[in-house]
N, C-alpha and C positions, 0 to 999 in steps of 0.2 A: 331504724332499730338494728341492733347488732345481730349479724347472722348467726353467731355462736349461740346467742340466747334463743333465737328462733329454732335453731336445730335442736338445742337441748330441750326446749318445750315440746317440740314435735316427737322427739325420741321418747321422752317421758310419757307423753300421751299414748304412743304406740305400745309401750311396755305395760302401762296400766290397763289399757283397754283389752289387751290380749290375755290377761290373767282371769281365771275363773275359779269358783269354789268347786272342790271335789270331795267326795266322801270315800272313806276307806271301804273296801269290799265287805268287811265284816259288819260295818255299820249299815250299809245298804241292805245286807241280808236280814236285818232286824225290821225293815219296813213291812208293816202288816202283821208283825208278831208282837214285839214289845213296843214298837213305834207305830204311830198312825201312818197312813200313806203319805202324809205331809211331813213326816219326820218328828212330830211331837211325841212325848211320852204318853202312853195310853192310860197309865194309872192316875188316880186323883191324888190329892194331898192328904196328909195325915189327919187333919181336923175335919175333913169332909166338905170344906167350903168350895173346893174344886172337885167335881165328880169325875169318875173315870170315863174315858171315851168309850162309847158303846157302838160305834159305827155311824153315828149321825142320823140324818133323816132317812126314813125308808124310801126306797126308790121303786119297789114293786107294788106297794099298796098305798092307797090314798087315806089320809086321816079322816076321822068322822067329821062330817059337816062340809067336806070338800065338794064343790059343785064344778063339774067338768066344763071346760071352755069359758070360764068366767075370767081367767087370768089372775085369779086371787087364790092364794094358798091359805089354809087355816093355820093359825098360830099354834105350833106344836108345843109351845111352852106356856100356854094359858093357865095351867094348873100350878105352875111353879111360883113360889113366893120368895122375895129376897130374904137372905139370912140377916142382913143388917143394912142400914143406910148411913153412910159416912158423910157428915157435913162439917163445915168449919167449926161448928159449935161442939161436936162430939169427936173431933179427930184425935184428941189425946186418948180417948178410950180405945180407939182402934189403931193406935200408932204402930202396932205389930203388923198390921195389914197394909201399911203404906210404905212406899219407897222414900228415900231421903229427898228425892226431887219433888215428890208430891207434898211432903211436909213443908218444904221451903216456901 
């Protein structure tokens, strides 16, 4: 194998592996305010099909029905019902909810 190609590949690998994503300080300041601690937007969407983030699961209190030391957590979403169910048969009706890749 040509040493020039080996060197070029090694140099490219070094350059790529040393790059990393960085966030601007003003964006980082929004974490926990308008952004979740993971960097997602806290507000839901306009039609309500994606609810606003409210902090996630409680860490200080156990939900009703929780039995300590069982290793099982109670489903916190048991009362939630799906807004709609999209299948191949009705995907045209929900086309505005699907990405182009999903429609393909």
